[in-house]
N, C-alpha and C positions, 0 to 999 in steps of 0.2 A: 392221027392220035384220037382216042376216044374223047368225047366231050365230058366235062366234069359232072358227075351226078350230085356231088356236094361241093360247095365252095364256102369256106369260112374266112371272114376278114376281121382280124383283131377282136376275137370273141373272148369274153370273160364271163365267169359265173361264180357266184359266191354262195356258200351256206352260212348265213349269219356272218360271223367274223372270219370264216375260213374261205380262202380263195381256192376253188377247185380247178378252174381253168383261167389262165392268165394270158390275154392278148394272143390267142391262138389263130394262126393263119395257115390254111392248107387247102389243097384240092384233092378230091378223090375221083378218079376216072371211072366212068361207067364200065362195067364188066370186069373190074379189077378185083383181085383177092388181096385184102389188106390185113396185116396183123398189127394191132395196136399193142405195143410192147411196153410194159412198165410195171414197177413194183406196186404193191397195194398203196392206195392214196395218191397215185400219180395223175388221176383224172380220167382214166380210161372209161369207167362206167358212166361218169357224168357226161362225157362226150357222146357215148352211145345214146343216152337219153335225150340229148339235144338233137342228134341226128334222127331220132324217132319222134320228135315233136312232143315229148313228155315234159321236158324242160325247155326254156327259151333263153336265148342270149340276153344277159343283162346289159352288156356293152358289145358293140360290134354287130355284125350281120351274119346270119346263116342262110345260104341259098341251097335249095333242093330242087333238082330238075329245072334249074334256071329261074326259079321264083323264090322270093323271100319266104323263109320258114319262120313264122312268128305266131304268137297266140291269136292276134287279130286275123291273120290269114286263115288259120284253121277254124276260126269261129264261123266262117262261111261253110255251110253244110256240104255244098258241092265239092269244094276244095278239100274239106276234111275227109270225105269218103274217098275221093280220088287219091289222096295221099296214103290213106290206110290200105288201099288196095295195092300200093306199090312198095310199101316198106313194112318189114316185120322184125320184131325184136324178141329174142329168146333170152330170158334173164338167167343169171347165174344160179339162182335158187328156183327150181321149177314150181315150188309150192306157192310162190308169189303169183303165178299166172294160171294155175290150175284150180278151178273153183266149181266146176260143174259136177253133177252126181255120178256120171260115168265117162269113160274114155270116149265113147261114141258122141256123147253130148259135147265134150271138149272140142272135138274136131268139127262138129256141126255149128258151133257157136258163131264163128266168124262169117262163114257163108250165109247163115241165116240173117245176121245183121246187115249184110250187103244185099239181101233180097234175091239170092240165087233160087232158081226153081228147085223144088224138092227132089226130083229125080237126079238132077245134076249134083246136088249135095250128096245123095246116097252113093252115086257112082264115084265121086271124088273121095268120099270117106273110105270106101272099100279099097280103092287103089292106094291111098295113102297108108292105111293100116297094113296092107301087104308090103308096101315099100319099106316100112320101118319094122316089119316083123312083129307087129303087136295086134294082129287080128284076134288072137285068143284073149286079148285083154279088153275088148271093146265094151263089154258089159260090166267091167270092174270099176270100182270107185278109185279115182286117182290116189287118194290118200292111203290106200291099202297096197300100193305098188312099191317096189324097191326103188332106191334112188336112181338107178340106171334106167328103169322102166319109166319113171316119171319124167326124166330128162328126154327120153325118146318121144313121149307123148307131147311134151311141151314143144319140142321141135316139129313134130308132125302137125300140131294144131296151128303152127305158123306157116309151114310149108304147104299145107292144103290150099292156102290162099294164093300160092304161086307168086310171091312178091318179087319185084325186080331187084330189091335190095334186102339182104338178110344181115341182121346185126346180131352177133353172138357175144354174150358176156361170160367169159371163162367157161366155155362149153364142156370142158372135161373136169371141172372142179368137183372134188369130193366124190368122184366116181371110182368104182373098182376097175381094175385093168381091162376086163372084158368090155365093160361099158364105154371106157375111154376109146378102145379100139373101134367100137361101133360108130361113135361120133366122128372120129378121125377118118374112118372109111367113107362116111357120107361126105365129108369135106373134100376128100381126094376125088371122089366120083363126081363132084360138082364142077370140076375143072372144065372150062371151055363151054359152059352152058349159057354164057351171056349174063348170068346173074352177078351182081356186085355183092361180095361177101366181106364183111368187116368183122374181124374176130379180136376181141380184147383178151389178152392173155399175159401171163408172165412165165409160161412154160416154154423155155428155149428149145427143148427137144423137138417140138412139133412145128416150129415156125417155118422151117424150110419146106415142109410138106404142105402146109395149109395156105401159104401166102406167096405172092410174087413181088410184093412190096411191103416194107416194114416202116412203121412210124413209131419212134421211141419217145415216150413221154416221161417226164419227171416233175413232180410238184406242180402239175397243171400247165407245164410248158412243153412246147415241141423241142425236144433235145436234138433229134437227128432223124433222117429218113434215108432209105436206100434199099438195095436188094437184100434178101435174107443172107446171102453169102457175105456181103460187105459188112452188114451189121453184126452178124454172129462172129466175124473174125476180129472185130474191134473190141478187145477185152477191156481196154481203158474206158470206152463208152459204156459197156455193160456194167462195169464196176461203178461208174459215176451215176448210173441210173438205178443202182441197187439191185441189179439182176445177177451180178456175179460177185461172190465174196471169197476172200481168202481164209481158209481154215487150217489151223496147224495140224500136222500129222507127225508121229514119231516113226522113223524108219528103223530098219533092222540093225543099223549101225549105232542106234541110239540118238542120232541127231534129229532135231525137230525142224521141219520146213513148212512153209505155208504154200498152199496150192489153191488156185481159183476153182470155184464150184458154182454151178448154176443155182439160182435161187428157186428151189423147187417146192416150197411149201404152198399149200392151197388153203384159202379161206373162203367161207361161204357167208354171204350176207344178202339181205333182201332189200329191194327198193321200196320206197314209201308207197303204200297203197293209195294215198291221197292223190298221187299223180295220175292215176288211171282215168281214162274216159271209158264209158260203157262199151264202145266199139273197140277202142284202143287197147283194152285189157288183153284181147286175144293176140294183138300184134305188138305188144309193148305197152 
């Protein structure tokens, strides 16, 4: 079995009077593809921020790569830079993390912060631009791009760092169908490359394609976990976690019946800018 890249023990986190995570205990194996499944407000985004070292457990312990992940630990420059090399976060709203004047500058920011040689940076930028089909956008300002283009730039600006762990917060939220397909294609092509990918979503349609293990959250708690097939077949569980709802329909014979439907609406929200470090802004 793969060793755990993350281990959480009785982790809790609160926003003032609201408990976002409640005594969460779980392990995430290195190289796994995880779907964090839950309705809005279930704690998925907060968990991703803890895994990225933007927030820290107020109770309990978070371990990353076998070491405690805490504010004190990341205060050490060597550990901070080592962690940022290994973990990257793509926010639900790309505008949160795109702040440079051009797409080229966005991709260069992280490598520059880590002191890469200039020629290595230029080579990596060219390859990454081509990989995501955005070479023609490299001199454009990110705020002038479409939503789908901004999402691809945000993803590219993290992937250029070649992180061992990729954290994705609702990666297809608010995207047109073509852009959704591009993001899902990337996730499908990432199978078997050894990278740990943790995707927060409430889109049931994509879970079986993007994950080999599912963690279901509700109200900041771990509700269930298992294979995509087992989780998606458990309609009672999905309904309990507010991912499946019964809606009434009138049939041709005039009778009204309720049928379960996936919770498919998308919401976009930005994380607080105050949580960013100068280096960490590029990778979460």
